[in-house]
N, C-alpha and C positions, 0 to 999 in steps of 0.2 A: 642824311639829307637835311639841309637847312630848312628853316621855316619858310623862307622865300623859295617856292618851288620854281625850278628852271622852266622856261617857256619852250624848251626843246621839244620836238615832236618826233615820235617814232611810228612808222607804219609797217604793217606786214606786207609782203609782196601781193600786188593786186588790189590793195586797199587804199583808197584815196578819199580825201575830203571827209564828209561826215561818217564814212564807213571806216576811217582810220582810227588809231588810238590817239587820244589827246590827253595832255597833262592838265591837271587842275589841282587846286589846293583844298583840302578838307581836313578839319580837326588836326592841323599841324602835321599831316602826313601827306606823302605823294600818293595820288590816286590816279591810276591809268584806266581810262574808261572808253568803251566803244559803243557808239550810238546804234550800231547795227547788230549787236549780239546780246545785250543784257548782261554781259560779264564785266567785272572790274578787276583790276590788279592792285591790291593794297599791300604795301610792304613786302612785295615779292610773292604774294599769295593770290592766285586766281580764285574768285568766288562770285556768287550771284550778287546782284545789286541789293537784294533784301538782306543778305548776310552782311554786306558792307554797311548798310544803314544801321545795323544792330551793333556796330563797333568792329566789324571785321573778324570776329572770332566765333560767331554762332554756328555757321555752316560753311564748310569748305566747298568751293566750286570744283569743276572738273580739273584733273591734272593737266599740266601744260600741253602735252601732246594731244589729249582729247579736246582741250579748249581750242587749240589751233585747228584741229580737224573740223570742229564745229564752225569756226570762222570761215573756213574754206567752203564747207557745205552751204552755209547761209548765203555767202556771196554767189555761189553757183546757182542756188535756188532762185534768188532775186533775178539773176541774169536770165533764167528761163522764163519766169512770168512776165518780166519786162520785155524780154526778147520776142515773145509772142506778139505783143502790141506793136513793137517796132517792125516786125516782119509783115504784119497785116497792113500797117500804114504804108509800107514800102511796096506792097503787093508782091512780096517775095514768098510765094506759096511753097516752094520747095524748102526754103529755110524754115518757114512756119511749121510745116509738117514734121520736121526733124525734132521739134521741141516736145512732141507727144509720143506716148506709147501707142501700140497698134489699135487698141480700143480704149475709149474713155467714157467716163460718166459725165453727162451734160445736163445741166438744169438752167435753162433760160426762160422758165415758164412765167416768171413775173414780168417779163418783157414781151414775149411772143405767144404766151399761152401754151397749150399742148401738155405733154407729159414729160417728166424727166426720165432719163434712162441711159443705157449703155449703147454707144454707137461707134462704128469704126472712125478712127481719127481722119482717115481719108475723106469720109463723108462730111465731117465737120469743116475741114479745110476747103473742100470743093464747094460747100455751101457758101462759105465766106468769099471764095473766088468768084462765084456767080453773082452774088449780091454786090460786092465791092469791085465792080468793073472799072475800066480805065477812067471813065468820065466822073465817077463818084469818088470824091476824096473822103478820107477818114483821118481822124486824129484821136489817139488814145493817150491818156495820162493816168498814172497810178502813183499812190503814195500810202504812207502809214502801214508799211508791211509789218505784219506780226507773224513770225515764223516759229513753228514747232517742228523739231526734228526728233524722230523716234527710230533710231537705227537706220534702216533703209527706206523709211517712209517719212514724208513731211507734209505739212499743211501750211498754207499761207493765206492769211486774211489781209485784204487791202481795200482801200477806197479808190474808186476810179471815176473818170469822166471820159465820155466818148462823144464825138460829133461826126455827122455825115454832112457833106456839102455836095449839092447837085444842081447845076445850072441847066435846067431843061424846060423852063417855062411852065413849071408845075405849081407855081405859087412861091411862097417863101422857100429859099434854097438851102435852109439850114434845119437840122434836127440834132438835139442834144439830149444826153442822158447822164445821170449821176447814180451811183449805187455802190453796193458792197460785193466784193468778189471773194470767193473761197476757191483756191486751187489746191488739189492734192497732187503729190509727186512721189515717184518711186526712184530708187537708185538703180540704174541699169549699167551694164558693162561700159557703155559709152558715156555715162554721166547721168545726172538727174533728168528725168522726163516727166512731163505733166500727164497725170492719169485721170484727172477730173476737173471740171469747172462748174461753179455755181455762181449765178449773178442775181442779186436781189435789188430791184429798182428802188431808189430813194425818191427821185423826181425826174421827169422827162418833159421836154417842151419843144416846140417847133413843129415842122411839117412832117408828119409820119409818112407821107408819100415819098419823101426824100429817102427815108430809111428803107422802104419796102419796094420802090419802083425798080423793076428790071426790064430793060427793053426787049422786045421780041426779036428772036434771032432770025 
């Protein structure tokens, strides 16, 4: 490879944009890097970013087949945690439920009080369905995914923002919250499924009545 690295771009199936591989130039060698994985390809060798920073010879990363599987797993895991948000905002409760195992660990105590614990996923989704009725709009955004995969288990740390909007003459119609999420996932026969959610509030503002109000049936 010449010193002037080609600007050509190669992507794995299903990987686009920042999740795809990108060419860059470093220390007169071609370095293929993925923002979504923490892996780099240096001179044909897959390795961790820390190994590449030490000259590309300190520690070999996963073999190609394992590295590709890790890419596939990480993309699927992000699809699950982001898919939960998208399904909630679309009020597609059947789809939302499919992202979870039968029972999950839930800890929203920094937001709502109470105690963390294991609950049926049906109860969690039904609670969201009750609170986020047709008139109440929600919008979730998530970023800074940090993913750890250990065999058939995974954990995702991310930062999120959520808002509720309700025009009901209850004062200000907006409530917002920012915080840190931790999702745990397990590999099931049908794919990765969320087995736990923890949310730690960083800051909240707005009308809490918008968050909590549920009309009488």
